[in-house]
C-alpha positions in Angstrom: -206.0 -23.0 -63.9 -205.1 -25.5 -66.4 -204.2 -23.4 -69.6 -204.2 -25.0 -72.9 -200.1 -25.7 -72.5 -200.6 -26.9 -69.0 -203.2 -29.7 -70.1 -200.6 -30.5 -72.4 -197.8 -30.7 -69.7 -200.3 -32.5 -67.7 -200.5 -35.0 -70.3 -197.0 -35.8 -70.7 -196.8 -35.4 -66.5 -199.7 -38.6 -66.5 -197.8 -40.6 -68.9 -194.3 -40.2 -67.0 -196.2 -40.9 -63.5 -197.3 -44.2 -64.6 -194.2 -45.5 -65.3 -192.9 -44.4 -62.4 -195.8 -46.2 -60.5 -195.0 -49.4 -62.1 -191.6 -48.9 -61.1 -192.9 -48.5 -57.0 -195.7 -51.0 -57.4 -193.4 -54.0 -58.7 -190.9 -54.2 -55.7 -193.8 -53.7 -53.4 -195.5 -56.5 -54.4 -192.4 -58.1 -54.0 -192.1 -59.4 -57.5 -188.5 -60.6 -58.2 -185.7 -58.7 -59.4 -185.8 -60.8 -62.6 -189.3 -60.4 -63.2 -188.9 -56.5 -62.8 -186.1 -56.8 -64.9 -187.8 -58.3 -67.8 -190.7 -56.1 -67.6 -188.2 -53.0 -67.8 -186.7 -54.5 -70.8 -190.2 -54.8 -72.4 -190.4 -51.0 -71.9 -187.5 -50.4 -73.4 -188.4 -52.4 -76.3 -191.4 -50.5 -76.7 -189.4 -47.5 -76.5 -187.0 -48.4 -78.8 -189.5 -49.1 -81.6 -191.4 -45.5 -81.3 -189.8 -42.8 -79.4 -187.9 -41.5 -82.7 -190.8 -41.3 -85.3 -193.7 -40.2 -82.6 -191.4 -37.7 -81.4 -189.9 -36.2 -84.9 -193.5 -36.7 -86.4 -195.5 -34.6 -83.2 -192.9 -31.7 -83.4 -193.0 -31.3 -87.2 -197.0 -31.7 -86.9 -197.1 -28.9 -84.0 -194.6 -26.7 -86.7 -196.8 -27.2 -89.7 -200.6 -27.8 -88.6 -201.4 -24.2 -87.4 -200.4 -22.3 -90.7 -202.8 -25.0 -92.5 -206.2 -23.8 -93.8 -209.2 -25.7 -92.4 -209.8 -28.3 -94.6 -206.1 -29.3 -94.7 -205.8 -29.3 -91.0 -208.8 -32.4 -91.2 -207.3 -33.7 -93.4 -203.5 -33.7 -91.6 -204.8 -35.0 -88.7 -206.7 -38.2 -90.3 -203.6 -38.9 -92.2 -201.6 -38.7 -89.1 -204.1 -41.6 -87.7 -203.4 -44.0 -90.8 -199.4 -43.2 -90.6 -199.0 -43.8 -86.8 -200.9 -47.1 -87.1 -199.2 -48.3 -90.3 -195.7 -47.7 -88.9 -197.1 -49.5 -85.2 -198.2 -52.3 -87.6 -195.1 -52.6 -89.1 -192.6 -52.6 -86.1 -195.3 -54.9 -84.1 -195.2 -57.4 -86.8 -190.7 -57.0 -87.5 -190.6 -57.6 -83.9 -192.9 -60.6 -83.6 -191.2 -62.5 -86.4 -187.6 -61.5 -85.2 -189.0 -63.5 -81.7 -190.7 -66.2 -83.1 -187.8 -67.4 -85.7 -185.4 -66.5 -82.3 -183.2 -63.9 -84.3 -180.1 -63.3 -82.2 -181.0 -59.5 -81.8 -184.4 -60.5 -79.9 -183.0 -63.6 -77.9 -183.4 -62.0 -74.9 -187.1 -61.0 -75.1 -188.2 -64.4 -76.4 -187.6 -65.8 -72.9 -189.9 -63.4 -71.4 -193.4 -65.4 -71.2 -195.6 -62.3 -71.1 -193.8 -60.6 -74.7 -197.0 -61.2 -77.1 -198.9 -59.8 -74.7 -196.7 -56.3 -74.3 -196.7 -56.5 -78.6 -200.6 -56.7 -78.2 -200.2 -53.5 -75.7 -198.0 -51.6 -78.3 -200.0 -52.2 -81.2 -203.0 -50.3 -79.5 -201.1 -48.0 -77.5 -198.5 -46.3 -79.8 -201.0 -44.8 -82.3 -203.4 -43.8 -79.3 -200.8 -41.4 -78.1 -201.7 -39.2 -80.9 -205.2 -38.9 -79.4 -204.5 -35.9 -76.9 -202.1 -33.7 -79.5 -205.2 -34.3 -81.9 -207.3 -32.4 -79.5 -205.1 -29.5 -78.2 -203.9 -28.9 -82.2 -208.3 -28.8 -82.7 -208.3 -26.4 -79.6 -210.9 -28.9 -78.2 -209.3 -28.4 -74.6 -212.4 -29.6 -72.8 -211.9 -33.1 -74.3 -208.3 -33.0 -73.6 -209.0 -32.0 -69.9 -211.4 -35.1 -70.0 -209.0 -37.4 -71.5 -206.0 -36.6 -68.7 -208.2 -37.2 -66.0 -209.9 -40.3 -66.6 -207.5 -42.2 -69.1 -204.3 -42.1 -66.7 -206.0 -43.3 -63.3 -208.1 -46.2 -65.3 -204.7 -47.0 -66.6 -202.8 -47.4 -63.3 -206.4 -49.1 -62.0 -206.6 -51.5 -65.0 -202.6 -52.4 -64.4 -202.1 -53.0 -60.5 -205.5 -54.6 -59.4 -204.8 -57.6 -61.8 -201.3 -57.4 -60.1 -202.7 -57.1 -56.4 -205.2 -59.9 -56.3 -203.7 -62.6 -58.7 -199.9 -61.5 -58.4 -199.5 -62.1 -62.3 -197.3 -59.7 -64.5 -199.4 -61.1 -67.4 -202.8 -60.0 -66.3 -201.4 -56.4 -65.5 -200.2 -56.3 -68.8 -203.6 -57.8 -70.0 -205.4 -54.6 -68.3 -203.3 -52.0 -69.7 -203.9 -53.7 -73.2 -207.5 -53.3 -72.4 -206.8 -49.7 -71.6 -204.8 -48.9 -74.6 -207.5 -50.4 -76.9 -210.1 -48.0 -75.5 -207.8 -45.6 -76.2 -207.4 -46.4 -79.7 -211.1 -47.0 -80.5 -211.8 -43.1 -79.1 -209.2 -41.9 -81.8 -210.0 -43.9 -84.3 -213.7 -42.9 -83.8 -212.3 -39.5 -83.7 -210.1 -39.6 -86.8 -212.7 -41.0 -89.2 -215.1 -38.3 -88.1 -213.0 -36.3 -90.2 -212.8 -36.2 -94.0 -210.4 -38.9 -94.6 -208.1 -38.1 -97.8 -204.3 -38.9 -97.6 -203.2 -35.8 -99.4 -199.8 -37.0 -100.8 -198.1 -33.2 -101.0 -199.3 -32.3 -97.7 -197.7 -35.6 -95.9 -194.9 -35.4 -97.8 -194.4 -31.5 -96.7 -195.1 -33.0 -93.0 -192.6 -36.0 -93.4 -190.0 -34.0 -95.3 -190.0 -31.4 -92.8 -190.3 -34.1 -89.9 -186.9 -36.4 -91.4 -184.4 -34.3 -89.2 -186.6 -34.0 -86.2 -187.3 -37.9 -86.3 -183.1 -38.3 -86.6 -182.7 -35.9 -83.9 -184.6 -37.6 -81.5 -183.1 -41.2 -82.8 -179.7 -40.0 -82.0 -181.0 -37.9 -79.0 -183.0 -41.0 -77.8 -180.6 -43.8 -78.7 -178.9 -43.1 -75.7 -181.3 -45.0 -73.4 -180.8 -47.8 -75.9 -177.2 -47.8 -75.8 -177.1 -47.8 -72.1 -179.4 -50.9 -71.6 -177.4 -52.5 -74.4 -174.2 -51.9 -72.6 -175.4 -53.1 -69.4 -176.7 -56.3 -71.1 -173.3 -56.9 -73.0 -170.8 -56.1 -69.8 -173.0 -58.1 -67.4 -174.0 -60.9 -69.7 -177.6 -60.6 -69.8 -178.9 -60.5 -66.3 -182.3 -59.3 -65.7 -181.5 -58.4 -62.0 -178.4 -56.1 -62.8 -180.3 -54.2 -65.7 -183.3 -53.7 -62.7 -180.8 -52.4 -60.5 -179.6 -50.0 -63.6 -183.2 -48.9 -64.5 -184.0 -48.1 -61.0 -181.3 -45.6 -60.8 -181.6 -44.3 -64.2 -184.5 -42.6 -63.7 -185.5 -38.7 -64.3 -188.1 -37.2 -62.3 -191.1 -38.1 -64.0 -192.6 -34.4 -63.4 -189.4 -32.9 -65.1 -189.7 -34.6 -68.6 -193.8 -34.2 -68.5 -193.8 -30.7 -67.6 -190.9 -29.6 -69.9 -192.0 -31.9 -72.7 -195.4 -30.5 -72.4 -194.3 -27.0 -72.5 -191.8 -27.5 -75.5 -194.5 -28.8 -77.4 -197.2 -26.4 -76.4 -194.9 -23.1 -77.2 -194.2 -23.9 -80.8 -197.2 -22.0 -82.4 -196.8 -19.0 -80.3 -193.5 -19.1 -81.1 -193.9 -19.3 -85.1 -196.7 -16.5 -84.7 -194.2 -14.3 -83.0 -190.6 -15.0 -82.2 -190.4 -12.3 -79.6 -194.1 -12.5 -77.8 -193.4 -16.1 -78.0 -190.1 -16.0 -76.2 -191.6 -13.6 -73.6 -194.0 -16.4 -73.1 -191.8 -19.0 -72.9 -189.5 -17.3 -70.3 -192.4 -16.9 -68.0 -193.6 -20.2 -68.3 -190.2 -21.5 -67.4 -189.8 -19.2 -64.4 -192.7 -20.9 -63.0 -191.2 -24.2 -63.6 -187.6 -23.4 -62.3 -189.7 -22.8 -59.0 -191.6 -25.6 -58.8 -189.1 -28.2 -60.1 -186.0 -27.4 -58.5 -186.9 -26.9 -55.2 -188.4 -30.4 -55.3 -185.5 -31.8 -56.7 -183.1 -30.4 -54.1 -185.1 -31.7 -51.5 -185.4 -35.2 -53.1 -181.3 -35.0 -53.9 -180.7 -33.9 -49.7 -182.8 -36.8 -48.6 -182.4 -39.5 -51.0 -180.7 -42.6 -49.0 -183.9 -42.2 -46.5 -186.9 -42.1 -49.3 -185.5 -44.1 -51.9 -185.7 -47.5 -50.0 -188.5 -47.0 -48.8 -190.3 -46.0 -52.3 -188.7 -48.9 -54.1 -187.3 -51.2 -51.4 -183.9 -52.3 -50.3 -183.6 -54.3 -53.3 -182.7 -51.0 -55.0 -180.4 -49.2 -52.7 -177.4 -49.6 -55.3 -179.4 -47.5 -57.6 -179.0 -44.4 -55.2 -175.4 -43.3 -56.6 -177.0 -43.5 -60.2 -180.2 -41.6 -59.6 -178.6 -38.9 -57.8 -176.2 -38.2 -61.2 -179.6 -38.5 -63.3 -181.0 -35.9 -60.9 -178.9 -33.3 -62.1 -180.0 -33.6 -65.5 -182.6 -31.2 -64.4 -180.1 -28.2 -64.7 -180.1 -28.7 -68.8 -183.5 -30.1 -69.2 -185.0 -26.8 -68.4 -183.1 -24.8 -71.2 -185.7 -25.4 -74.3 -182.8 -24.9 -77.2 -184.7 -27.0 -79.4 -188.1 -26.2 -78.9 -186.8 -22.7 -80.2 -184.4 -24.1 -83.1 -187.8 -26.0 -84.1 -189.8 -23.0 -84.0 -187.4 -21.2 -85.9 -187.5 -24.2 -88.7 -183.3 -24.9 -88.4 -184.9 -28.6 -87.6 -181.7 -30.0 -89.9 -179.5 -28.5 -87.3 -181.1 -30.4 -84.4 -179.7 -34.0 -86.5 -176.0 -32.8 -86.3 -176.1 -31.8 -82.9 -177.8 -34.8 -81.7 -175.0 -36.7 -83.6 -172.4 -35.1 -81.9 -174.7 -36.0 -78.5 -174.8 -39.8 -79.3 -170.9 -40.0 -80.4 -170.1 -38.8 -76.9 -172.3 -40.7 -74.9 -171.6 -44.0 -76.6 -167.7 -43.7 -76.2 -168.2 -42.2 -72.2 -170.7 -45.0 -71.2 -168.4 -47.7 -72.9 -165.4 -46.0 -70.9 -167.5 -45.0 -67.9 -169.0 -48.4 -67.6 -165.7 -50.0 -67.9 -164.0 -47.8 -65.4 -166.2 -47.0 -62.7 -169.4 -49.5 -63.8 -172.9 -48.6 -63.6 -172.4 -45.1 -62.2 -169.8 -44.7 -65.1 -173.2 -44.6 -67.5 -175.0 -41.9 -65.8 -171.7 -39.8 -65.8 -171.6 -40.3 -69.6 -175.1 -39.5 -69.9 -174.8 -36.3 -67.9 -172.0 -34.8 -69.9 -173.2 -35.9 -73.6 -176.5 -33.9 -72.6 -174.9 -30.8 -71.5 -172.7 -30.8 -75.1 -176.4 -31.1 -76.3 -177.7 -28.1 -74.7 -174.6 -25.7 -75.1 -174.1 -26.8 -79.0 -177.9 -25.7 -79.1 -177.2 -22.3 -77.1 -174.0 -21.3 -79.5 -176.3 -22.4 -82.5 -179.1 -20.1 -81.4 -176.7 -17.0 -80.5 -174.3 -17.5 -83.4 -177.5 -17.5 -86.1 -180.4 -15.8 -84.2 -178.7 -13.7 -81.7 -180.8 -15.1 -79.4 -179.3 -15.7 -75.9 -179.9 -18.1 -73.0 -181.5 -14.9 -71.1 -184.0 -14.6 -73.3 -184.9 -18.2 -72.8 -185.0 -18.6 -69.2 -184.5 -16.5 -66.0 -180.3 -16.5 -65.6 -179.9 -15.4 -62.4 -182.8 -18.3 -60.6 -181.2 -20.9 -62.6 -177.9 -20.5 -61.7 -178.8 -20.1 -57.9 -180.9 -23.0 -57.9 -178.3 -25.2 -60.0 -175.8 -24.0 -57.2 -178.2 -25.2 -54.5 -178.6 -28.5 -56.2 -175.0 -29.0 -56.5 -174.0 -28.4 -52.7 -177.1 -30.7 -51.9 -175.3 -33.4 -53.6 -172.4 -33.2 -51.6 -173.8 -32.8 -48.1 -175.7 -36.0 -48.9 -172.8 -37.7 -50.0 
């Protein structure tokens, strides 16, 4: 049964499966490493421009929205649509002008032939990401279910059919742009069916609470941007080497999707009653443990068999990097940030994020210098483990919440040991 939280998990899962689908389809259709690397660079660009403020504002929305009166809730959602649209327009104009005037920071992107199509896709797709969150908060679960079941299969079709028929990445991006435009129109229609009133006090309280979350997301998510920049710097802008790195530096899509969906969906329950919310969180986490860890262990054990089949022999060098990134599931399942956010202690997340960013940058630079691409994977693992350990210490010190209240601890230890054993057996 698709409960509201599972619908939100399904939404996140669908988004990340689509990214994996792109990664599978392009080498399967014999696109070169250079073309694939260019496409991956554009995805990094879109991620860099939006991940931090989308994540922070959505988390803040999940925290504030449940306690608002009905009229304020409607105003909040319509204002959120306008704010998301304005921020997207700002970044598109900024990047477009930077590429047009060939500023050094965007020089690599100016050589990609389909960069302008991608910016048009970004213009429609970024604010459209608000659609599912709005449906979830309004408790329109049937519409949320329809959106999840219809939207993302359509996305994959509109991207893949032009590639298969015409062997042209530009046409695939045009298909994605058409899909994003449809979603944007649906969100526009939905938003303007609500009372349009830009309540400054309401928006100010939302943004004020969200700013530490935005900053936390920024310093946490900058890891991917730092990694991409360092690889480009050390390997002199080679898109082929960048593609090798990107195909290894992937977490399993269902892991992030399921955990992010649970983390956002459980916040209203934690705010309403922290003890009952923690029980519900631990129960849902147990289900995820039994789903995610066995699959990860199997994939780790047989990675040298299935990885070349799925992504072609072009990316065999990506396997050692991928194996290290699989280890992130050990700490990914601990929902420290979710509970800290629900408690209203968003500022500490920014502080922890700064520590993580420092460890990540220093570790990635040294790791890349000493060990090559796999050094970045090691640095990512250690930086992320620091974030979770710091969050656990803070929850224990400030609220007396232990790791055993967040996750089924002994199951977690058991599965983590099995994953480590499978890594060494696989070699």
